[in-house]
C-alpha positions in Angstrom: -73.7 21.2 202.0 -74.2 24.5 203.9 -76.7 22.8 206.2 -74.0 20.3 207.2 -71.5 23.1 207.7 -73.7 25.2 210.2 -75.4 22.3 211.9 -73.4 22.9 215.2 -74.1 26.6 215.2 -77.8 26.2 214.8 -77.9 23.7 217.7 -75.9 26.2 219.8 -78.4 29.0 219.0 -81.2 26.5 219.9 -79.7 25.9 223.3 -79.3 29.7 223.7 -83.0 30.2 222.8 -83.9 27.4 225.3 -81.9 29.2 228.1 -83.6 32.5 227.4 -87.0 30.8 227.4 -86.2 29.2 230.8 -85.2 32.6 232.1 -88.6 34.1 231.0 -90.6 31.1 232.3 -88.9 31.3 235.7 -89.7 35.0 235.8 -93.3 34.3 234.9 -93.7 31.7 237.7 -92.1 34.1 240.2 -94.5 36.8 239.1 -97.6 34.7 239.3 -96.9 32.5 242.3 -94.6 34.6 244.5 -95.8 38.2 243.8 -97.3 38.9 247.2 -96.1 42.5 247.1 -97.8 43.2 243.7 -94.7 44.1 241.8 -94.6 44.4 238.0 -93.4 41.6 235.7 -90.2 43.4 234.6 -89.1 43.4 238.3 -89.1 39.6 238.2 -87.7 39.5 234.6 -84.6 41.4 235.8 -84.4 41.2 239.6 -81.4 43.3 240.1 -82.1 43.9 243.8 -82.1 40.1 244.3 -78.5 39.1 243.3 -79.0 35.6 244.4 -81.8 35.1 242.0 -79.8 36.6 239.2 -76.8 34.4 240.1 -78.9 31.2 240.1 -80.5 32.1 236.8 -77.2 33.1 235.3 -75.6 29.8 236.4 -78.5 27.8 234.9 -78.2 29.7 231.7 -74.5 29.2 231.6 -74.8 25.5 232.2 -77.4 25.1 229.5 -75.4 27.2 227.1 -72.1 25.4 227.9 -73.9 22.0 227.6 -75.4 23.2 224.3 -72.0 24.2 223.1 -70.6 20.8 223.9 -73.6 19.0 222.3 -73.4 21.3 219.3 -69.7 20.6 218.8 -70.3 16.8 219.0 -73.3 17.0 216.8 -71.2 19.0 214.3 -68.6 16.2 214.4 -71.2 13.5 213.9 -72.8 15.4 211.0 -69.4 15.9 209.4 -68.5 12.2 209.9 -71.7 11.1 208.4 -71.2 13.4 205.5 -67.7 12.1 204.9 -68.9 8.5 205.3 -71.7 9.1 202.7 -69.2 10.7 200.4 -66.8 7.8 200.8 -69.6 5.3 200.3 -70.6 7.2 197.1 -67.1 7.3 195.9 -66.5 3.6 196.7 -69.8 2.7 195.0 -68.8 4.7 192.0 -65.4 3.0 191.8 -67.0 -0.4 192.4 -69.5 0.1 189.7 -66.9 1.5 187.3 -64.6 -1.6 187.5 -64.5 -3.2 184.0 -64.4 -6.8 185.5 -67.2 -8.4 187.3 -67.0 -8.1 191.1 -69.0 -9.9 193.8 -68.5 -9.2 197.5 -69.7 -11.6 200.2 -69.7 -11.7 204.0 -67.8 -14.1 206.1 -70.6 -16.7 205.5 -70.3 -16.6 201.8 -73.5 -14.6 201.2 -73.7 -11.9 198.6 -73.5 -8.4 199.9 -72.6 -6.4 196.8 -72.4 -6.8 193.0 -71.2 -4.3 190.4 -73.1 -3.9 187.1 -70.8 -6.2 185.1 -71.4 -9.0 187.6 -75.1 -8.4 187.5 -75.0 -8.6 183.7 -73.0 -11.8 183.6 -74.9 -13.6 186.3 -78.3 -12.3 185.4 -79.1 -11.4 189.0 -79.9 -8.0 190.3 -78.4 -6.8 193.6 -81.8 -6.8 195.3 -82.5 -10.4 194.3 -78.9 -11.6 195.0 -78.2 -9.8 198.3 -78.2 -12.2 201.2 -78.2 -15.3 199.0 -75.3 -17.9 199.1 -72.8 -17.3 196.3 -73.4 -20.8 194.8 -76.9 -19.8 193.9 -75.9 -16.6 192.1 -72.5 -17.7 190.8 -73.0 -21.1 189.1 -69.8 -22.4 187.5 -69.0 -25.7 185.8 -66.0 -27.3 184.0 -66.5 -26.5 180.3 -64.8 -29.8 179.3 -66.3 -32.3 181.8 -69.5 -30.3 182.5 -69.1 -31.2 186.2 -69.9 -28.4 188.8 -66.9 -26.6 190.1 -66.3 -25.9 193.8 -67.2 -22.4 195.0 -64.0 -20.3 195.1 -65.4 -18.4 198.1 -65.7 -21.6 200.1 -62.1 -22.4 199.2 -61.0 -18.9 200.2 -62.8 -19.2 203.6 -61.0 -22.5 204.3 -57.5 -21.6 203.1 -57.6 -17.8 203.8 -55.6 -17.3 200.6 -56.1 -16.1 197.1 -57.7 -18.8 194.8 -57.4 -18.8 191.0 -60.1 -20.2 188.7 -59.4 -23.0 186.2 -58.8 -22.2 182.6 -61.8 -24.3 181.7 -64.3 -22.6 184.1 -67.7 -21.7 182.6 -70.3 -19.4 184.2 -73.9 -20.3 183.6 -76.1 -17.1 184.0 -79.6 -17.1 185.4 -81.0 -17.1 181.8 -78.9 -20.1 180.9 -76.3 -18.2 178.8 -72.8 -19.5 179.2 -69.5 -17.5 179.6 -65.9 -18.7 179.9 -64.5 -16.8 182.8 -61.1 -16.2 184.4 -59.4 -14.5 187.4 -59.6 -15.1 191.2 -61.2 -14.8 194.6 -59.5 -13.2 197.7 -60.3 -12.8 201.4 -61.1 -9.5 203.1 -59.6 -9.1 206.6 -60.9 -6.8 209.4 -58.7 -4.9 211.9 -58.4 -8.0 214.1 -57.0 -10.1 211.2 -60.2 -12.2 210.9 -61.9 -12.8 207.6 -64.9 -10.4 207.3 -65.8 -11.4 203.8 -64.5 -12.2 200.3 -64.1 -10.5 197.0 -64.6 -12.4 193.8 -63.3 -10.8 190.6 -63.9 -12.4 187.3 -64.2 -11.4 183.7 -65.8 -12.7 180.4 -62.9 -14.6 178.7 -65.1 -16.3 176.1 -63.3 -14.6 173.2 -59.9 -15.3 174.6 -60.9 -18.9 175.3 -62.1 -19.3 171.8 -59.0 -17.8 170.4 -56.9 -19.9 172.7 -58.8 -23.1 171.7 -58.4 -22.1 168.0 -54.7 -21.6 168.5 -54.4 -24.9 170.3 -56.3 -26.7 167.5 -54.2 -25.0 164.9 -51.0 -26.0 166.8 -52.2 -29.6 167.1 -53.2 -29.6 163.4 -49.8 -28.4 162.3 -48.1 -30.8 164.8 -50.1 -33.7 163.3 -49.1 -32.6 159.8 -45.4 -32.5 160.8 -45.7 -35.8 162.6 -47.5 -37.5 159.7 -44.8 -36.6 157.2 -42.6 -39.6 156.3 -39.6 -37.2 156.3 -37.4 -36.6 159.3 -38.1 -33.0 160.3 -35.8 -31.3 162.8 -35.8 -27.7 163.8 -32.7 -26.0 165.3 -31.9 -22.6 166.6 -28.8 -20.5 165.7 -26.8 -22.4 168.4 -27.7 -25.8 167.0 -30.2 -26.8 169.7 -33.3 -28.7 168.8 -36.5 -26.8 168.7 -38.7 -29.2 166.7 -38.6 -33.0 166.5 -41.2 -34.9 164.6 -42.4 -38.5 165.0 -40.3 -39.8 162.1 -37.2 -38.4 163.9 -38.3 -40.3 167.0 -38.5 -43.6 165.0 -35.2 -43.1 163.3 -33.2 -42.1 166.4 -35.2 -43.8 169.2 -35.2 -40.5 171.1 -38.5 -38.9 172.1 -39.3 -35.2 171.3 -39.3 -34.4 175.0 -35.8 -35.8 175.5 -34.5 -34.1 172.3 -36.0 -30.6 173.0 -33.3 -28.1 173.8 -30.5 -30.6 173.4 -27.6 -30.1 170.9 -28.4 -31.6 167.5 -25.1 -33.5 167.4 -25.8 -35.2 170.8 -29.2 -36.6 169.8 -28.5 -37.1 166.1 -24.8 -37.9 165.8 -24.8 -38.5 162.1 -25.7 -34.8 161.5 -22.4 -33.7 162.8 -21.1 -33.5 159.2 -23.9 -31.2 158.4 -23.4 -28.6 161.1 -21.2 -26.3 158.9 -23.9 -26.4 156.2 -26.6 -25.6 158.8 -24.6 -22.6 160.1 -24.0 -21.4 156.5 -27.7 -21.7 155.7 -28.7 -19.7 158.7 -26.1 -17.0 157.9 -26.9 -16.7 154.1 -30.6 -17.4 154.4 -30.4 -19.7 151.4 -31.6 -23.3 151.4 -29.0 -26.1 151.0 -29.8 -29.4 149.4 -27.8 -32.6 149.1 -29.3 -35.4 147.1 -28.7 -39.1 147.3 -26.3 -38.9 150.2 -25.1 -42.5 151.0 -24.8 -44.0 154.4 -24.3 -47.6 155.6 -27.3 -49.0 157.5 -28.1 -52.4 158.9 -29.6 -53.5 155.6 -26.8 -52.1 153.5 -26.3 -48.9 151.6 -29.0 -46.3 152.1 -29.7 -43.1 150.2 -31.0 -39.9 151.7 -31.9 -36.4 150.4 -30.9 -33.8 153.0 -32.4 -30.4 152.7 -31.7 -27.5 155.1 -34.2 -24.6 155.1 -33.5 -21.3 156.9 -36.1 -19.8 159.2 -36.5 -16.2 158.0 -39.9 -15.1 159.5 -40.2 -12.6 162.3 -36.5 -12.3 162.7 -36.1 -15.9 164.1 -32.7 -17.4 163.6 -32.6 -21.1 163.0 -33.1 -23.8 160.4 -35.3 -26.8 159.6 -33.6 -30.0 158.4 -35.5 -32.4 156.2 -34.2 -35.9 155.6 -35.9 -38.1 153.1 -35.0 -41.8 152.8 -34.9 -42.3 149.0 -33.3 -45.8 149.1 -36.4 -47.5 147.6 -36.7 -44.8 144.9 -33.0 -45.1 144.0 -33.2 -48.9 143.9 -36.3 -48.6 141.7 -34.5 -46.3 139.3 -31.6 -48.7 139.2 -34.0 -51.5 138.4 -35.6 -49.4 135.6 -32.1 -48.7 134.2 -31.3 -52.4 134.5 -34.6 -53.3 132.7 -33.7 -50.8 129.9 -30.3 -52.4 129.5 -32.0 -55.8 129.4 -34.3 -54.6 126.7 -31.4 -53.2 124.7 -29.5 -56.5 125.0 -32.7 -58.4 124.1 -33.0 -56.4 120.9 -29.4 -57.1 119.9 -29.3 -60.7 121.1 -31.2 -62.3 118.3 -29.1 -60.8 115.5 -25.8 -61.3 117.3 -26.7 -64.9 118.1 -27.4 -65.8 114.5 -24.4 -64.0 113.2 -22.1 -65.8 115.7 -23.8 -69.2 115.3 -22.8 -69.6 111.6 -19.0 -69.1 111.9 -19.1 -70.9 115.2 -20.6 -74.0 113.7 -18.0 -73.9 110.9 -15.1 -73.6 113.4 -16.5 -76.4 115.6 -17.1 -78.7 112.6 -13.8 -78.0 110.9 -11.8 -78.5 114.2 -13.6 -81.8 114.7 -12.9 -82.9 111.1 -9.2 -82.1 111.5 -9.0 -84.3 114.6 -10.9 -87.0 112.8 -8.6 -86.9 109.7 -5.4 -87.1 111.6 -6.0 -89.1 114.7 -9.0 -91.3 113.9 -8.1 -94.7 112.3 -10.1 -94.3 109.1 -9.3 -96.2 105.9 -9.4 -92.9 104.0 -6.7 -91.5 106.3 -4.3 -94.3 105.6 -5.0 -94.3 101.8 -4.3 -90.6 101.5 -1.1 -91.0 103.5 0.1 -93.8 101.2 -0.7 -91.7 98.1 1.4 -88.9 99.4 4.2 -91.2 100.5 4.1 -90.0 104.2 4.0 -92.0 107.3 0.7 -91.2 109.2 2.3 -92.1 112.6 5.2 -89.7 111.9 2.8 -86.9 111.1 0.8 -87.6 114.3 4.1 -87.6 116.3 5.1 -84.3 114.8 1.7 -82.6 115.4 1.7 -84.0 119.0 5.2 -82.5 119.6 4.0 -79.2 118.3 0.9 -79.3 120.6 -1.5 -79.1 117.7 -4.0 -81.5 119.3 -4.0 -79.3 122.4 -4.7 -76.3 120.3 -7.6 -78.1 118.6 -9.0 -79.0 121.9 -8.7 -75.4 123.0 -10.6 -74.4 119.9 -13.4 -76.8 120.8 -13.5 -75.6 124.5 -13.6 -72.0 123.4 -16.4 -72.8 120.9 -18.4 -74.5 123.6 -18.0 -71.4 125.8 -19.1 -69.2 122.9 -22.1 -71.5 122.3 -23.1 -71.1 126.0 -22.9 -67.3 125.6 -25.0 -67.5 122.5 -27.5 -69.7 124.3 -27.8 -67.3 127.2 -28.2 -64.3 124.8 -31.1 -66.1 123.1 -32.9 -66.1 126.4 -33.2 -62.3 126.1 -34.4 -62.4 122.5 -37.4 -64.7 122.8 -39.8 -66.0 125.3 -40.4 -69.7 124.9 -43.4 -71.4 126.3 -42.3 -72.8 129.6 -44.3 -75.1 131.9 -45.1 -73.5 135.2 -46.1 -75.7 138.0 -46.3 -75.9 141.8 -42.9 -76.2 143.4 -41.8 -76.6 147.0 -39.1 -73.9 147.4 -37.5 -75.6 150.4 -37.0 -78.9 148.5 -35.8 -77.0 145.4 -33.2 -75.1 147.5 -32.0 -78.3 149.2 -31.6 -80.0 145.8 -29.7 -77.1 144.5 -27.4 -77.3 147.6 -26.7 -81.0 146.7 -25.8 -80.0 143.2 -23.5 -77.2 144.4 -21.9 -79.5 146.9 -20.4 -81.5 144.0 -18.6 -78.4 142.8 -14.9 -78.9 143.7 -12.3 -76.6 142.1 -9.0 -78.6 142.0 -7.0 -75.6 140.8 -7.9 -73.4 143.8 -8.4 -76.4 146.2 -11.8 -75.0 147.1 -14.6 -77.3 148.3 -18.2 -76.1 148.5 -18.9 -78.7 151.2 -16.7 -76.8 153.6 -19.2 -73.8 153.7 -21.5 -73.6 156.7 -25.2 -73.5 155.6 -27.8 -71.8 157.9 -31.4 -72.4 156.8 -34.1 -70.1 157.8 -37.2 -71.5 156.2 -40.6 -70.2 157.2 -43.4 -72.7 157.6 -45.9 -70.2 156.1 -44.3 -70.6 152.7 -45.1 -74.0 151.1 -45.6 -74.3 147.3 -45.0 -71.6 144.7 -46.0 -71.6 141.0 -42.8 -71.3 139.0 -40.6 -72.9 136.3 -38.6 -75.2 138.5 -35.6 -75.7 136.2 -35.0 -72.0 135.6 -35.5 -71.1 139.3 -32.9 -73.8 140.2 -30.5 -72.3 137.7 -30.9 -69.0 139.5 -30.3 -70.6 142.9 -27.3 -72.5 141.6 -25.8 -69.3 140.0 -26.1 -67.4 143.3 -24.6 -70.2 145.4 -21.6 -70.6 143.0 -21.0 -66.9 142.8 -21.2 -66.6 146.6 -18.9 -69.5 147.1 -16.3 -68.1 144.6 -16.5 -64.7 146.4 -15.9 -66.3 149.8 -12.9 -68.2 148.4 -11.2 -64.8 148.0 -11.6 -63.7 151.6 -9.3 -64.7 154.4 -11.2 -65.8 157.5 -9.7 -65.5 161.0 -12.3 -66.1 163.7 -15.3 -67.3 161.6 -15.6 -69.3 158.4 -17.5 -69.2 155.1 -21.2 -69.3 155.7 -24.4 -69.1 153.6 -27.7 -67.9 155.2 -30.7 -69.1 153.2 -34.0 -67.6 153.9 -37.5 -68.5 152.6 -40.5 -66.5 153.8 -43.8 -65.1 152.8 -44.6 -61.4 152.3 -48.2 -61.0 151.4 -48.8 -62.6 148.0 -45.1 -62.8 147.3 -42.5 -65.5 148.1 -39.2 -64.0 149.4 -35.9 -65.8 148.8 -32.7 -64.5 150.3 -29.2 -65.8 149.7 -26.7 -64.2 152.0 -22.9 -64.9 152.3 -20.3 -63.5 154.7 -17.8 -62.9 151.9 -15.9 -59.8 151.0 -19.0 -57.8 149.9 -19.3 -55.4 147.1 -18.3 -51.8 146.6 -21.1 -49.4 145.6 -20.1 -49.1 142.0 -19.9 -52.9 141.6 -23.3 -53.4 143.3 -24.9 -51.0 140.9 -23.6 -52.9 137.8 -23.8 -56.4 139.1 -26.8 -57.3 136.9 -25.4 -55.7 133.7 -24.9 -58.2 130.8 -21.2 -59.1 130.3 -20.1 -57.3 133.4 -17.8 -59.3 135.6 -15.2 -58.7 138.3 -13.6 -62.1 137.7 -10.3 -62.4 135.8 -10.4 -62.9 132.1 -11.5 -66.4 131.1 -13.1 -67.2 134.5 -16.6 -66.1 133.5 -18.9 -64.8 130.8 -20.5 -62.0 132.8 -24.0 -63.3 131.9 -24.8 -65.5 135.0 -26.4 -62.8 137.1 -27.9 -61.1 134.0 -29.6 -64.3 133.0 -30.8 -64.8 136.6 -32.2 -61.3 136.7 -34.0 -61.9 133.4 -35.5 -65.2 134.7 -36.8 -63.6 137.8 -38.1 -60.3 136.5 -39.2 -61.2 133.0 -40.2 -64.9 133.2 -41.5 -64.9 136.7 -42.7 -61.3 137.0 -40.8 -60.8 140.2 -38.1 -58.6 141.7 -34.4 -59.2 142.2 -32.0 -56.9 144.1 -28.7 -57.0 145.9 -27.5 -55.2 149.1 -24.0 -55.4 150.5 -21.6 -54.0 153.1 -18.0 -54.1 151.8 -15.9 -56.4 153.9 -18.8 -58.0 155.7 -21.6 -59.6 153.6 -23.7 -59.7 150.5 -27.4 -60.5 150.2 -29.3 -61.3 147.1 -33.0 -60.9 147.5 -35.7 -62.4 145.2 -39.4 -61.8 145.3 -41.8 -63.8 143.0 -45.6 -64.1 143.2 -46.8 -67.2 144.9 -49.5 -67.8 142.3 -47.2 -67.5 139.4 -48.1 -64.9 136.7 -50.7 -63.0 138.8 -48.2 -60.5 140.3 
């Protein structure tokens, strides 16, 4: 450090020494070559009597000394500049080597000029080996997904003269074959003229970040797949009621994609949730879940049941809620069918005893009423003999009884007994299973034959004609023969057609007219029969009880309430099938039947 500080002074002293030596040398030459008078050397060293000589020597010494001073000053500046440059270089090198990220500098041709230790570690190249080589040889990068080579960022920088960022999927392959996921960018270096003098490439090992990011992405996809795979509708909303989550089931139910629903108001994309907004806000406020089971709504296929559950989001201070909607229509229908089956089993257990208890007095009533008619109105010898013995006129007695409507009463007794006998016969169907003959039957022909039977049904009292009903047939060609008990199945069809016709009689039609839609189709190993009418429909409480024994919505005396119960028994018990009903009040009612095509193999 001191040597650099006194470099100019030393050079000035050197010039002073040179000037003194020239003075002495000049004196020596004058002494040896021009000493004709034999004078001593000190005379020529200091020739005071020759002022011209002293002047010339003085001028020479001054010029040399002044020149030396100038040269010494300039030399001092050069030395100081060199010192500062070396110190700056050392400082820059120290800073360069201290950077935590890898740094590679290149010249304007893309050849490596400098690398810091981190870059040497990641690339596997030393600075002596890498210096002067094209960057592509030292910095080999590929796409970690496709494994295709990536374009050199330096080449792009030299072309665009702008900063270039690396792809998120860039992988660096070191000289030893080790692979690193890297990130960051390359930038140009400009000289004083504004031209590119080189580039600087800064990158870092992002392998751990990449691994964590990929793990997070896989976890996010996994959770998203779980949410999308759930059969429930899952919708997330924030405190303002805007959609934050929308699973695939929600897309299917609403027809709106997750991208279109994201950030929108829940009511705008899911209008039927408008009635739940107060509950959603209350759930978010109280942080307590809210659940509403078996909520009814009218769908295209009839009444549907839903369980609506609202869960508050309480983690990490996030305000919002998750709405879960489960369609439990099938479960509710199954529960109703199970309840119906239990009722049928109960009726079956009571039917046998009731039938036998009713049959005995019923037979006595029928027999005695018939005997009364025979003993009064039938021309039997015994009747005339008994009248003579009693001194009464049989014709007068008959006239009296006719005027008192006794024959009409007896006929009423007979009709009532016949109805009671029909009820007993239907009840016996629940109490025992007789051996029935199952055979192949063409459902289309059976339905058409049943329509012909129903067409003969004409109610004079209500002036209702079945033949005035429009019949639409939708028979599938895939369904041909079915193994069944033909007579019982025809009884079911006839019962449904008569009930539907009677229901449509009660409705006033303005633009349309009474209509049946009959469908026959195949669903796997099951035959599907649907009988749909455009009558007044059923209320929900009526629909739930329509298969119950002795339940009827008709006026007293118009039905036994066993028709649909017997039909249900024939389908579910005798044919191992399913029977259900769906309806929209004021619009339509549809009875659906499923029976195994191969008979008892269901």
